[in-house]
ZAFIGU-40708 format. One record per residue: residue number from 1; x negated, y negated, z of N, C-alpha, C in turn; residue in one letter. Coordinates in Angstrom, 3 decimals. Layout:
<sites>
> NUM_X_Y_Z_X_Y_Z_X_Y_Z_a
...
</sites>
This chain:
<sites>
> 1_73.942_-228.620_163.490_73.433_-227.436_162.788_72.862_-226.503_163.871_m
> 2_73.050_-225.229_163.713_72.512_-224.188_164.632_71.168_-223.731_164.085_t
> 3_70.088_-223.731_164.896_68.846_-223.252_164.432_68.517_-221.876_165.115_y
> 4_67.885_-221.028_164.411_67.373_-219.758_165.068_66.107_-220.218_165.815_a
> 5_66.164_-219.764_167.128_65.073_-220.061_167.953_64.247_-218.833_168.263_r
> 6_62.961_-218.760_167.799_62.096_-217.609_168.099_61.816_-217.444_169.496_q
> 7_61.861_-216.207_169.938_61.492_-216.037_171.354_59.958_-216.499_171.677_a
> 8_59.722_-216.955_172.901_58.464_-217.377_173.338_57.946_-218.574_172.520_n
> 9_58.957_-219.543_172.218_58.573_-220.805_171.724_58.908_-221.806_172.693_t
> 10_58.432_-223.206_172.584_58.772_-224.197_173.461_60.372_-224.554_173.306_w
> 11_60.749_-224.493_171.968_62.163_-224.798_171.715_63.142_-223.870_172.456_a
> 12_62.752_-222.554_172.418_63.546_-221.483_173.062_63.497_-221.710_174.590_a
> 13_62.430_-222.119_175.112_62.234_-222.351_176.572_63.092_-223.556_176.970_a
> 14_63.115_-224.677_176.338_64.003_-225.764_176.572_65.469_-225.375_176.447_v
> 15_65.824_-224.548_175.385_67.080_-224.197_175.135_67.610_-223.393_176.315_t
> 16_66.849_-222.483_176.866_67.159_-221.581_178.023_67.302_-222.573_179.200_w
> 17_66.484_-223.434_179.461_66.503_-224.396_180.573_67.845_-225.203_180.476_a
> 18_68.257_-225.616_179.311_69.506_-226.418_179.177_70.711_-225.584_179.381_a
> 19_70.583_-224.206_179.075_71.726_-223.339_179.283_71.754_-223.013_180.811_q
> 20_70.645_-222.786_181.441_70.772_-222.524_182.886_71.161_-223.763_183.767_i
> 21_70.574_-224.903_183.499_70.728_-226.078_184.441_71.888_-226.902_183.846_l
> 22_72.234_-226.795_182.623_73.142_-227.625_182.013_72.506_-228.802_181.184_g
> 23_72.942_-229.033_180.021_72.345_-230.033_179.197_72.217_-231.411_179.894_r
> 24_73.307_-231.885_180.451_73.391_-233.147_181.092_72.338_-233.171_182.346_e
> 25_72.460_-232.182_183.084_71.562_-232.115_184.325_70.154_-232.079_183.998_a
> 26_69.782_-231.299_182.912_68.362_-231.239_182.581_67.971_-232.687_182.008_l
> 27_68.863_-233.353_181.260_68.512_-234.748_180.821_68.301_-235.681_182.015_a
> 28_69.201_-235.568_182.956_69.020_-236.415_184.205_67.714_-236.032_184.870_a
> 29_67.404_-234.847_184.990_66.257_-234.419_185.594_64.965_-234.927_184.978_r
> 30_65.034_-234.990_183.621_63.963_-235.521_182.793_63.985_-237.124_182.722_l
> 31_65.075_-237.622_182.913_65.087_-239.064_182.804_65.264_-239.483_181.391_g
> 32_65.941_-238.687_180.646_66.206_-238.886_179.224_67.697_-238.708_178.889_v
> 33_68.094_-238.846_177.653_69.408_-238.717_177.293_69.594_-237.276_176.899_s
> 34_71.000_-236.822_176.869_71.316_-235.382_176.421_70.812_-235.232_175.070_a
> 35_70.995_-236.273_174.206_70.521_-236.049_172.742_69.095_-235.801_172.640_s
> 36_68.312_-236.384_173.677_66.828_-236.198_173.649_66.539_-234.742_174.011_r
> 37_67.296_-234.188_174.908_67.179_-232.689_175.310_67.585_-231.848_173.929_v
> 38_68.584_-232.278_173.298_68.838_-231.531_172.022_67.658_-231.666_171.045_d
> 39_66.968_-232.835_170.921_65.822_-232.902_170.163_64.712_-231.926_170.538_q
> 40_64.491_-231.865_171.837_63.597_-230.925_172.417_63.872_-229.627_172.080_l
> 41_65.133_-229.176_172.004_65.643_-227.763_171.686_65.550_-227.396_170.210_r
> 42_65.295_-228.486_169.322_65.346_-228.219_167.958_64.067_-227.663_167.484_n
> 43_63.986_-226.428_166.956_62.622_-225.881_166.645_62.078_-226.417_165.333_p
> 44_62.818_-227.283_164.631_62.381_-227.825_163.396_61.499_-229.142_163.653_m
> 45_61.701_-229.681_164.886_60.930_-230.882_165.268_59.527_-230.512_166.010_r
> 46_58.621_-231.494_165.869_57.274_-231.224_166.446_57.139_-231.989_167.687_r
> 47_58.183_-232.228_168.466_58.087_-232.991_169.754_57.190_-232.355_170.744_d
> 48_57.157_-231.063_170.742_56.377_-230.338_171.716_54.995_-229.796_171.237_l
> 49_54.571_-230.327_170.102_53.336_-229.933_169.557_52.172_-230.153_170.444_a
> 50_52.194_-231.166_171.316_51.166_-231.368_172.355_51.008_-230.092_173.222_l
> 51_52.005_-229.487_173.476_51.873_-228.212_174.360_51.056_-227.111_173.488_l
> 52_51.322_-227.008_172.278_50.441_-226.032_171.507_48.980_-226.466_171.489_d
> 53_48.838_-227.810_171.406_47.325_-228.165_171.516_46.741_-228.058_172.797_q
> 54_47.466_-228.173_173.908_46.978_-227.899_175.275_46.570_-226.460_175.344_a
> 55_47.362_-225.567_174.806_47.076_-224.089_174.870_45.877_-223.794_174.016_v
> 56_45.687_-224.499_172.901_44.554_-224.202_172.156_43.215_-224.707_172.809_a
> 57_43.315_-225.919_173.566_42.230_-226.481_174.256_41.691_-225.486_175.441_i
> 58_42.737_-225.002_176.185_42.434_-224.010_177.217_41.851_-222.713_176.536_d
> 59_42.440_-222.328_175.495_41.923_-221.061_174.962_40.448_-221.217_174.381_a
> 60_40.097_-222.386_173.850_38.819_-222.651_173.421_37.794_-222.549_174.543_a
> 61_38.250_-223.369_175.661_37.461_-223.481_176.766_37.169_-222.183_177.567_l
> 62_38.317_-221.368_177.671_38.191_-220.085_178.279_37.379_-219.071_177.465_a
> 63_37.423_-219.149_176.142_36.609_-218.272_175.348_35.164_-218.644_175.435_a
> 64_34.869_-219.935_175.760_33.470_-220.317_175.924_32.965_-220.167_177.453_a
> 65_33.800_-219.669_178.295_33.585_-219.300_179.653_33.593_-220.563_180.598_g
> 66_34.515_-221.608_180.109_34.676_-222.691_181.063_35.975_-222.869_181.665_f
> 67_36.752_-221.772_181.765_38.081_-221.863_182.449_39.210_-222.468_181.638_g
> 68_40.317_-222.824_182.314_41.492_-223.319_181.852_41.858_-224.502_182.595_t
> 69_41.305_-225.624_182.345_41.574_-226.918_183.089_42.957_-227.375_182.944_p
> 70_43.617_-227.196_181.769_44.950_-227.723_181.566_45.863_-226.792_182.453_i
> 71_45.826_-225.534_182.200_46.569_-224.556_183.025_46.533_-224.748_184.545_l
> 72_45.192_-224.977_184.947_44.966_-225.221_186.415_45.688_-226.462_186.907_d
> 73_45.581_-227.564_186.102_46.298_-228.870_186.404_47.838_-228.635_186.474_l
> 74_48.315_-227.852_185.519_49.804_-227.581_185.340_50.190_-226.809_186.582_y
> 75_49.451_-225.849_186.980_49.735_-224.897_188.131_49.755_-225.809_189.472_s
> 76_48.843_-226.753_189.613_48.729_-227.683_190.750_49.893_-228.495_190.827_a
> 77_50.300_-229.058_189.672_51.450_-230.057_189.647_52.725_-229.200_189.963_r
> 78_52.774_-227.993_189.443_53.912_-227.203_189.721_54.066_-226.845_191.176_l
> 79_52.967_-226.441_191.764_52.993_-226.201_193.309_53.390_-227.510_194.090_r
> 80_52.981_-228.715_193.580_53.273_-229.986_194.299_54.906_-230.255_194.133_a
> 81_55.426_-229.604_193.161_56.875_-229.906_192.833_57.814_-229.424_193.830_a
> 82_57.264_-228.404_194.634_58.140_-227.776_195.672_57.942_-226.355_195.827_g
> 83_58.555_-225.834_196.833_58.308_-224.365_197.023_58.893_-223.459_195.948_p
> 84_60.130_-223.803_195.416_60.746_-223.020_194.421_59.879_-222.911_193.197_g
> 85_59.250_-224.163_192.880_58.383_-224.235_191.699_57.145_-223.464_191.908_a
> 86_56.607_-223.447_193.165_55.401_-222.801_193.494_55.531_-221.371_193.389_a
> 87_56.698_-220.835_193.702_57.037_-219.364_193.589_57.044_-218.972_192.179_l
> 88_57.508_-219.856_191.236_57.448_-219.540_189.822_56.067_-219.226_189.287_a
> 89_55.003_-219.804_189.936_53.697_-219.552_189.481_53.251_-218.123_189.446_i
> 90_53.723_-217.505_190.485_53.346_-216.000_190.656_54.107_-215.221_189.500_r
> 91_55.149_-215.663_188.942_55.772_-215.044_187.864_55.307_-215.611_186.425_g
> 92_54.211_-216.258_186.416_53.791_-216.885_185.200_53.815_-215.903_184.085_f
> 93_54.497_-216.357_182.944_54.608_-215.376_181.735_55.572_-214.381_181.965_g
> 94_56.412_-214.410_182.880_57.508_-213.520_183.218_58.773_-213.893_182.464_s
> 95_59.572_-212.988_182.323_60.949_-213.160_181.683_61.841_-213.908_182.704_s
> 96_62.908_-214.640_182.134_63.699_-215.335_182.957_64.369_-214.569_184.078_p
> 97_64.425_-213.172_183.885_65.006_-212.296_184.768_64.207_-211.963_186.027_r
> 98_62.895_-212.239_185.953_61.925_-211.776_186.985_62.351_-212.383_188.279_r
> 99_62.672_-213.637_188.388_62.889_-214.152_189.820_63.993_-213.409_190.511_p
> 100_65.138_-212.990_189.742_66.188_-212.127_190.206_65.770_-210.833_190.708_y
> 101_64.848_-210.227_189.954_64.238_-208.983_190.352_63.402_-209.067_191.567_l
> 102_62.650_-210.028_191.609_61.771_-210.238_192.734_62.594_-210.547_193.983_e
> 103_63.677_-211.250_193.952_64.638_-211.558_195.064_65.130_-210.211_195.519_a
> 104_65.566_-209.389_194.639_66.236_-208.022_194.944_65.142_-207.172_195.612_a
> 105_63.894_-207.186_195.111_62.804_-206.397_195.722_62.636_-206.915_197.136_a
> 106_62.669_-208.184_197.365_62.360_-208.695_198.671_63.448_-208.268_199.728_r
> 107_64.679_-208.204_199.152_65.741_-207.792_200.102_65.762_-206.325_200.238_r
> 108_65.078_-205.500_199.454_65.127_-204.065_199.617_63.813_-203.646_200.473_a
> 109_62.956_-204.618_200.533_61.595_-204.231_201.203_61.797_-203.710_202.617_l
> 110_62.718_-204.387_203.476_62.815_-203.818_204.828_63.256_-202.418_204.784_p
> 111_64.218_-202.129_203.893_64.815_-200.731_203.786_63.709_-199.668_203.328_l
> 112_62.998_-200.173_202.442_61.856_-199.331_201.915_60.847_-199.006_202.946_l
> 113_60.619_-200.011_203.769_59.558_-199.872_204.948_60.174_-198.947_205.876_r
> 114_61.455_-199.142_206.151_62.039_-198.176_207.184_61.996_-196.669_206.648_r
> 115_62.234_-196.499_205.396_62.270_-195.170_204.724_60.842_-194.588_204.748_g
> 116_59.784_-195.365_204.574_58.486_-194.906_204.609_58.187_-194.603_206.061_l
> 117_58.548_-195.308_207.021_58.234_-194.945_208.460_58.922_-193.602_208.781_a
> 118_60.078_-193.339_208.277_60.849_-192.178_208.516_59.998_-191.000_207.978_l
> 119_59.671_-191.144_206.691_58.807_-190.080_206.088_57.561_-189.848_206.725_l
> 120_56.851_-190.878_207.189_55.527_-190.728_207.917_55.817_-189.905_209.180_e
> 121_56.839_-190.244_209.938_57.177_-189.637_211.091_57.471_-188.085_210.841_n
> 122_58.229_-187.876_209.769_58.581_-186.505_209.467_57.397_-185.625_209.023_a
> 123_56.343_-186.222_208.510_55.214_-185.386_208.057_54.041_-185.407_209.042_f
> 124_54.116_-186.192_210.217_53.024_-186.137_211.137_53.005_-184.759_211.913_e
> 125_51.843_-184.368_212.188_51.750_-183.109_212.879_52.603_-183.083_214.225_p
> 126_53.344_-182.163_214.477_53.968_-181.906_215.690_53.156_-181.269_216.730_v
> 127_52.932_-181.852_217.880_52.139_-181.002_218.847_52.742_-179.799_219.287_p
> 128_51.855_-178.632_219.350_52.391_-177.391_219.716_52.869_-177.391_221.154_a
> 129_53.981_-176.638_221.456_54.480_-176.718_222.788_53.580_-176.076_223.726_p
> 130_53.606_-176.490_224.955_52.496_-176.090_226.041_52.872_-174.567_226.246_a
> 131_51.861_-173.807_226.387_52.081_-172.394_226.602_52.599_-172.122_228.089_a
> 132_53.608_-171.213_228.155_54.207_-170.955_229.430_53.205_-170.039_230.286_a
> 133_53.015_-170.280_231.508_52.178_-169.494_232.384_52.956_-168.647_233.320_e
</sites>
C-alpha cells in the first residue's frame, strides 16, 4: 500500500534516503533487512517516535536555557562518521538540494574572486601621468 508522506517527517526522510542510496544499500548500511527499511518508511508506524521525543527533550531544555544535549551529541557523532557527514552539519535543516548548490558555489568561487579582483582594479584610482617639463 502506498502512503502519503508529509514533508519534514521522519518517514519522508527515510524514504528519501532509500530513494537516493537504494533500499537494499540503506538496509545493508543500517544492518537490517530491506523490509525493516520499508517499516521505517511507513508513516503509519511509530518506529521513529523516539526521535520526536528527543526533539521534545532538547526543545524543553533549550527553552529553559540549558542547551540542546541530544542535538550536540548527534552532531558530534555525525562529525565522527567522516568528512562527508561532517559537511552535512553545516547544512543542518537544509533541503536535499543544498549539497549540490554548495558544491556548485564552491566551484564558482575562484571565478567570482577573479571577477572581483578585476572590478577592484578597474575602480582603483589611476595615478596621474607625470607632467612634462
